[in-house]
Structures are given as structure tokens and as C-alpha cells.
C-alpha positions in Angstrom: -35.2 9.2 -66.7 -31.3 7.8 -67.3 -30.3 4.3 -67.9 -28.6 4.3 -64.7 -31.7 5.8 -62.6 -34.2 3.2 -64.7 -31.6 0.2 -63.6 -31.3 1.8 -60.4 -35.2 1.7 -59.8 -35.4 -1.9 -61.1 -32.6 -3.2 -58.7 -34.2 -1.5 -55.7 -37.7 -3.1 -56.6 -36.1 -6.5 -56.9 -34.2 -5.7 -53.5 -37.4 -5.1 -51.6 -39.3 -8.2 -53.3 -36.1 -10.5 -52.2 -34.5 -9.0 -49.3 -34.3 -11.0 -45.9 -34.9 -7.9 -43.9 -37.9 -8.0 -41.9 -40.7 -5.7 -43.3 -38.9 -4.6 -46.4 -40.8 -6.7 -48.6 -44.2 -5.4 -47.4 -43.1 -2.0 -49.2 -43.6 -3.7 -52.6 -46.3 -6.1 -52.0 -48.6 -3.6 -50.4 -48.2 -0.8 -52.8 -51.7 -0.6 -53.5 -52.7 0.3 -50.0 -50.6 3.5 -49.2 -51.9 3.9 -45.8 -50.5 0.5 -45.0 -47.5 1.2 -47.0 -47.0 4.6 -45.2 -47.3 3.0 -41.8 -44.6 0.0 -42.7 -42.3 2.9 -44.0 -42.8 4.8 -41.0 -42.3 1.7 -38.7 -39.2 0.7 -40.6 -37.8 4.5 -40.4 -38.6 4.6 -36.8 -36.5 1.1 -36.4 -33.7 2.5 -38.4 -33.1 5.8 -36.5 -33.6 3.7 -33.2 -30.9 1.4 -34.2 -28.4 4.2 -35.3 -29.0 6.0 -32.2 -28.0 3.2 -29.8 -25.1 2.1 -32.2 -23.5 5.3 -32.4 -24.2 6.0 -28.6 -22.4 2.8 -28.0 -19.3 3.7 -30.0 -19.3 7.0 -28.9 -19.3 5.8 -25.1 -16.3 3.4 -26.1 -14.3 6.0 -27.9 -14.7 8.6 -25.0 -14.1 6.0 -22.2 -12.8 2.5 -23.5 -11.9 1.2 -19.7 -13.9 0.5 -16.6 -13.1 0.0 -13.1 -15.2 -2.0 -10.9 -15.1 -3.7 -7.5 -14.1 -7.2 -7.9 -15.6 -10.2 -5.9 -12.0 -11.0 -5.0 -10.1 -9.7 -2.1 -7.2 -10.1 0.3 -6.8 -10.8 3.8 -6.0 -8.1 5.8 -3.8 -10.0 8.1 -1.5 -11.3 5.2 -0.9 -7.5 4.2 2.5 -5.8 4.8 2.6 -2.4 6.2 3.5 0.1 3.9 6.7 2.8 4.3 5.2 4.8 7.2 6.8 8.0 7.6 7.1 9.9 10.8 8.0 13.7 11.0 8.4 16.0 14.0 7.1 19.5 13.6 10.8 20.3 15.4 12.9 20.0 12.3 16.1 20.7 14.1 17.9 20.0 17.5 18.4 22.6 19.8 21.3 21.0 21.6 22.9 20.1 18.2 22.2 23.8 17.0 23.9 25.1 20.0 27.1 23.0 19.2 27.0 24.6 15.8 26.6 28.0 17.0 29.7 27.3 19.2 31.6 26.0 16.2 31.1 29.1 14.2 31.4 31.4 17.1 35.2 30.1 17.7 35.9 29.7 13.9 34.3 33.4 13.0 34.9 35.7 15.8 31.3 36.3 16.0 29.5 35.6 19.6 27.3 32.2 19.7 24.3 34.5 20.8 24.7 36.1 17.0 24.6 32.6 15.2 21.5 31.6 17.3 19.7 34.4 16.4 20.5 33.7 12.3 20.3 29.9 12.4 16.6 29.8 12.7 16.8 30.9 9.0 17.8 27.3 8.1 14.3 26.8 8.0 14.6 27.7 4.6 15.9 24.5 3.7 12.4 22.6 4.7 10.2 25.5 3.9 11.7 28.3 1.4 8.6 30.6 1.6 9.0 30.8 5.5 12.1 32.9 5.3 13.2 36.3 3.4 15.6 35.2 0.7 18.0 38.1 1.1 18.5 37.1 4.8 18.9 33.5 3.9 21.5 34.3 1.3 23.5 36.3 3.8 23.2 33.6 6.1 24.9 31.1 3.5 27.6 33.5 2.8 28.5 33.8 6.4 28.6 30.0 7.0 31.0 29.7 3.8 33.2 32.1 5.7 33.0 30.8 9.1 33.6 27.1 8.1 36.7 25.7 7.3 35.2 22.8 5.1 32.6 23.0 2.7 29.0 22.8 4.2 27.7 19.3 2.7 23.9 20.2 3.3 22.2 16.3 3.3 24.7 15.4 5.9 24.5 18.6 7.9 20.9 18.8 7.9 20.7 14.9 9.1 23.2 15.7 11.7 21.2 18.6 13.1 18.0 16.9 13.1 16.3 15.1 16.2 17.5 11.3 15.8 14.9 8.5 15.8 16.6 7.4 19.3 15.2 10.7 20.8 11.9 10.8 19.1 10.8 7.1 19.6 10.6 6.2 23.1 9.5 2.4 22.6 7.9 0.3 19.9 5.8 -2.5 20.2 4.4 -5.0 17.8 1.2 -6.9 19.2 2.7 -6.3 22.8 6.3 -7.4 21.9 8.9 -5.0 22.2 11.1 -4.3 19.6 14.5 -2.2 18.9 13.3 1.1 17.3 16.5 1.9 15.8 16.0 -1.3 13.8 12.5 -0.4 12.8 13.4 3.2 11.9 15.9 5.0 10.1 16.3 8.7 9.9 16.0 10.0 6.3 15.7 13.3 4.3 12.3 13.7 2.9 10.3 16.6 1.7 9.0 17.2 5.3 12.3 17.5 6.6 14.4 14.5 8.1 11.8 12.1 9.3 12.1 8.6 10.8 10.8 6.2 8.0 9.8 2.5 8.8 12.5 0.2 7.3 11.7 -3.0 5.7 7.9 -2.8 6.3 7.1 -6.1 4.4 8.2 -7.8 7.6 5.0 -6.7 9.6 2.0 -8.1 8.4 -1.7 -8.1 10.2 -0.3 -6.7 13.5 -0.7 -3.8 15.2 2.3 -1.4 15.5 2.3 0.7 18.9 4.5 3.5 19.2 5.4 6.0 22.0 6.8 9.3 21.0 8.7 11.6 22.6 6.5 15.0 22.9 8.7 16.8 25.1 9.9 20.1 24.0 13.1 20.2 25.8 15.1 19.8 22.7 12.9 22.2 20.1 14.4 25.0 18.3 12.0 27.7 17.4 11.7 28.0 13.6 9.4 30.2 11.2 6.3 28.0 10.4 6.7 26.0 13.5 3.3 26.0 15.6 3.1 26.3 19.4 1.3 22.8 19.6 2.7 21.1 16.7 3.5 17.5 17.5 4.2 15.0 15.0 2.9 13.9 11.4 2.6 10.8 9.7 2.7 10.1 5.9 2.2 6.9 3.7 3.8 6.8 0.4 1.7 8.0 -2.6 -0.8 9.4 -0.2 -1.3 13.1 -0.3 -3.1 13.5 3.2 -1.2 13.5 6.2 -2.1 13.1 10.0 -0.9 15.2 12.8 -0.5 14.0 16.6 -0.5 16.3 19.2 1.3 16.2 22.5 -0.4 14.1 25.1 -2.6 12.1 22.7 -3.1 8.4 22.6 -4.5 7.6 19.4 -5.6 4.8 17.1 -4.8 4.8 13.4 -6.5 2.7 10.9 -4.6 1.7 7.8 -6.8 1.6 5.0 -5.7 -0.3 1.5 -7.3 -1.0 -1.5 -5.4 -3.1 -4.7 -5.8 -2.1 -8.2 -5.3 -4.8 -11.0 -5.7 -4.0 -14.6 -6.3 -6.6 -17.2 -2.8 -7.3 -18.9 -4.7 -6.9 -22.2 -4.8 -3.2 -21.8 -1.3 -2.8 -23.0 -2.9 -2.7 -26.2 -4.9 0.4 -25.4 -3.4 4.0 -26.0 -2.1 5.4 -22.7 -4.2 8.4 -23.1 -7.4 5.8 -22.7 -6.5 3.7 -20.0 -4.7 6.4 -17.7 -2.1 4.2 -16.2 1.4 2.7 -16.8 2.4 -0.9 -16.4 5.2 -1.7 -14.7 7.7 -2.1 -17.6 6.7 1.0 -19.2 7.4 3.9 -16.7 8.6 4.8 -13.2 5.8 4.5 -10.4 3.9 7.6 -9.8 5.8 7.9 -6.3 9.1 8.1 -8.0 8.0 9.8 -11.0 6.4 12.8 -9.3 9.9 13.6 -7.2 12.0 13.1 -10.2 9.7 15.6 -12.1 10.1 18.1 -9.2 13.9 17.5 -9.1 13.9 18.2 -13.2 12.2 21.5 -12.4 14.7 22.3 -9.9 17.5 21.7 -11.8 16.3 23.7 -14.7 15.1 26.7 -12.8 17.6 26.7 -10.0 20.6 24.5 -11.2 20.7 22.6 -8.0 18.6 19.9 -6.4 16.8 20.1 -2.8 18.6 18.0 0.0 15.7 15.4 0.1 17.3 13.7 -3.2 20.2 11.5 -2.6 22.6 12.5 -5.6 24.7 9.8 -4.6 22.5 7.0 -6.0 23.1 5.3 -9.4 19.9 7.0 -10.7 20.8 10.4 -9.9 24.9 10.0 -9.8 25.3 11.2 -13.4 23.1 14.8 -13.1 26.2 16.5 -12.1 24.4 19.2 -10.0 25.0 20.1 -6.3 22.6 20.8 -3.4 20.7 23.6 -3.2 21.7 25.7 -0.3 20.3 29.1 1.6 21.5 31.2 -1.6 18.8 29.5 -3.8 16.1 30.3 -1.7 14.6 33.0 -3.7 14.9 30.6 -6.9 13.2 27.8 -4.8 10.5 30.1 -3.4 9.5 30.9 -7.0 9.4 27.3 -7.9 7.3 26.3 -5.1 4.8 28.7 -5.9 4.6 27.9 -9.7 4.9 23.9 -9.5 2.3 21.7 -9.5 1.8 17.5 -9.7 -0.5 18.4 -12.8 2.7 19.8 -15.0 4.2 16.2 -14.9 1.8 14.8 -17.7 4.0 12.2 -18.0 3.8 10.9 -14.5 0.4 8.5 -14.5 -0.7 6.0 -11.7 0.4 2.2 -11.9 -2.2 -0.1 -13.4 -1.4 -2.8 -10.9 -0.8 -0.9 -7.4 -1.7 -0.6 -3.8 -3.2 2.6 -2.4 -3.1 3.4 1.3 -5.0 6.0 3.4 -4.9 6.7 7.2 -7.8 7.5 9.4 -7.4 8.5 13.1 -9.8 8.1 16.0 -8.6 9.5 19.6 -8.4 7.1 22.4 -7.5 9.2 25.4 -4.9 11.4 26.8 -1.7 10.8 28.9 1.3 12.9 29.8 1.8 15.8 27.6 5.4 15.2 27.4 4.4 12.0 25.3 2.1 10.6 22.7 1.2 7.3 21.8 -0.1 5.9 18.6 -1.4 2.5 17.5 -1.6 1.6 14.0 -3.1 -1.6 12.3 -5.2 -2.4 9.3 -8.9 -1.4 9.5 -11.3 -4.3 8.3 -10.5 -7.9 7.9 -10.5 -8.1 4.0 -8.9 -5.6 1.3 -10.9 -4.9 -1.8 -9.8 -5.4 -5.3 -10.3 -3.1 -7.9 -10.2 -4.1 -11.6 -9.7 -2.2 -14.7 -10.9 -3.9 -17.8 -11.6 -2.7 -21.6 -15.5 -1.4 -21.5 -15.7 -3.9 -24.4 -13.9 -6.5 -26.0 -14.2 -6.4 -29.7 -16.5 -9.5 -29.9 -18.7 -7.9 -26.8 -19.0 -4.7 -29.0 -19.7 -6.6 -32.1 -22.6 -8.7 -30.4 -24.1 -5.4 -28.7 -24.2 -3.8 -32.0 -25.5 -7.0 -33.7 -27.9 -7.1 -31.2 -29.5 -3.8 -31.6 -29.5 -4.0 -35.5 -31.1 -7.5 -35.0 -33.9 -6.3 -32.8 -34.7 -3.1 -34.5 -34.5 -4.0 -38.2 -33.6 -7.4 -38.3 -30.3 -6.9 -39.6 -27.3 -9.1 -39.9 -24.1 -10.1 -41.9 -26.1 -11.7 -44.5 -28.2 -8.8 -44.8 -25.1 -6.6 -45.3 -23.6 -8.8 -47.9 -27.1 -9.0 -49.6 -27.4 -5.2 -49.7 -23.9 -5.2 -51.3 -25.0 -7.8 -53.6 -27.9 -5.9 -55.1 -26.2 -2.4 -55.3 -23.3 -3.8 -57.2 -23.8 -6.8 -59.0 -27.9 -6.8 -59.7 -27.3 -3.3 -60.3 -24.4 -3.6 -63.1 -26.7 -6.8 -64.3 -29.6 -4.6 -64.5 -27.7 -1.5 -66.3 -26.6 -4.0 -68.9 -29.7 -5.4 -69.6 -31.5 -2.0 -70.2 -28.6 -1.5 -72.8 -29.8 -4.0 -75.0 
């Protein structure tokens, strides 16, 4: 046996005689009773394997998902919660009366009859649903509009003008049975669902029931592709991919559900891929990020922006692009078929956020020319979900240390002890054997 091998053997014997690890000393002191020695060796081996399995499982769990979301015992009172930016959209995207006026203006400037334009203006549906119209027909209508109009067609302003106004859609608005001016509550704004009535300053409405009486008359409907015969209204919430529909003659009660998400500030030190969310100072909120991602895709593919974007805003003014028109229908159809929110990998949820959803219950029926909807928060409390680190460093250390202590009686002292014997005592014994 070599000098190093003999020194290692002497060191191991010395280590087993003097180690503070429970049971290891018996491997030396009962060496003449082989069956007992085998028992202790087997017992220690099982302990070491068990400790290794639990420790590695804990570490792998921490590396795979280092955060955990749990329901907190804290909550907010629903009566103190402001309403989100509720959006009310009519299935009738364009006003029949205003389109007739437009057709008459085009007839007087182009020489074509009013009926000629009324037969082609349904192709304006391509602004709202590009896939619902034939791209070539839409492009021909765009060329005809350019030839017939003396001024440049401003897409966003024209669509706002041609859409049904909030005054015509909202017959009355009440907040806890107190009548309010609907024009002060809602404003007509371009959205991806068309020009819709968006609740303004929703923070003013807290813990109350908002009741809306809607005009379901079809007198001003202009039949367009993709418009269903029984269509009425749809309700949308920011950040909620779902929608609720309201049919003519329905009286419905909507419950607004909300949850609050709150992240531990210490998660800022975690990698973005592990926590899966953005803090406010790191990136745009998901509600703003996804539309911007969609806008970048539209500009890259079609070199234009859909009418839902306000290009006059400071954030978009520097893009130097124009609005998409019917000539871009083919490109927008291709984009609509290929674009997905999952392609925007940089858009993550906010770490501190509110999530909303709507649920509907039918209260009864009324005149088919009207619809009525009451909106309020469901429940008395709003739950809080907290996102925390799965383990803090000291918790991970205590878990690993506890497992090692239970299985093999190991501690920091045991680790330093092993290093001492395998370095200093091995070196000492190697030198002693050389004398």
C-alpha cells in the first residue's frame, strides 16, 4: 500500500473514533462483531441516502419554482372598492342614420346614386372585423372613398362619428337609485371591439349598484357582416379576456368579482422567469403591454396602426405611422390569423394588481326595445393573494440542516470536523509515516 493510502486509512480510523456524528464511532468500536457492524453500516447508509433524497428534492423544488402564491387572511371590504373601467359595446357598430347621411354626401360628390354607396358601405365592417369582408372588395371601396371625398378620410374621427353615440345607447343611469347624467359617466372611445362607451373616472363609484337602462331598439341598426340578428350589447373589463352579452328585453344582474394580487418586495431580487411578473417600475402593465405588442406587429406587417390606437398621444406620436384603412384589409386578415398574445413574451402580469371578472344572472324580461342591467360587487370582502418566495435563505438552510440532523446527526461543526480530518490530519499522518 502506498504512503498516501496508509495515511488515509489511519486518518479514517481516527475520524471514526473521534467524530461527533452519531453512530459513526460504532463502526470502529464494534469492528470485531461483524453482524453488528454491518447493521450500523446499513443504518447509516440508509440515513445518508434518505437525507440526500430529501435535500435534493427540496433544492430541485426551490429551483423549479422559487415562488408560491397563497390566500392571505387579509382582505378588503367590497364597499370600499372602486369600479374598474367598464366598457359597454353595442353589436350595432355603425349608425344607420349617419351612414345614410354619409351615402348622400358621397352621392353628391361622386355622381353615383345613394343606393350604390349603401350597398358598399357595409364593407366598413372591415375596420372592426377584417376577416368578415373580402379584401379585394374592401380595397375597391377604399379607392372609391378617396376619389369621392374632397378631404382626406380621417379613420379614427370618421368611425367615431359614424358609430352610435352613448346618448342614444344609454337611456338612463342610476347609482343606488340616484339618477345620473349618462354622458358624464360614459364616453364613446375606439376599442378593439369597435367604438364603445367606456366608464369615465370609475374610482368615483365605490360600493354602490350601478343600474343602466339600454336602448335595444333596432331602428338605427345598420346591417353589417358578422352582426347577429339577436345581438344586443357586450360588457368588457380591463385585463379580462371574457365578455358578457346582454340581449334585447333582458333584465340582468351582474356581479363584479375582484381579487387583489400582492407580491413580496423582496421578489425584486428574483429572476424575472422565476417570479413571472413585473413590478410597476420595471415594465408596462399587461393591459398596456399587449396592445402595444399588437401595435408593433401591425406596424411591422402592414406599416399602419388600427383605429383603436390614439396616435396623437405622447407615447405613440413618435411612431410616424398612419391609421390602417380598407386597403390594408388583406394584411390585417393575415395578421389577425397569425397574431397571438402568447407571441408577446415580454408582456407579463403585474406583481401587484387587481383582477376582475363578471358573472351574470337573469332577473327577468321587459320590453324588447330595452335592456336593463344592474352591476355591483359580489360578496362583502375581496380576497388577497400574496406571492412570496418559497423559501428565504435562512428557511432553506434550516430545512436542509433539520433533515441532515435528523437523518445522520450532521451540523456545521460536523462539516468543519470532516474538513479538518481530511486535510490537516491526513497531511499530519502522511508526514508521520514518512519519518
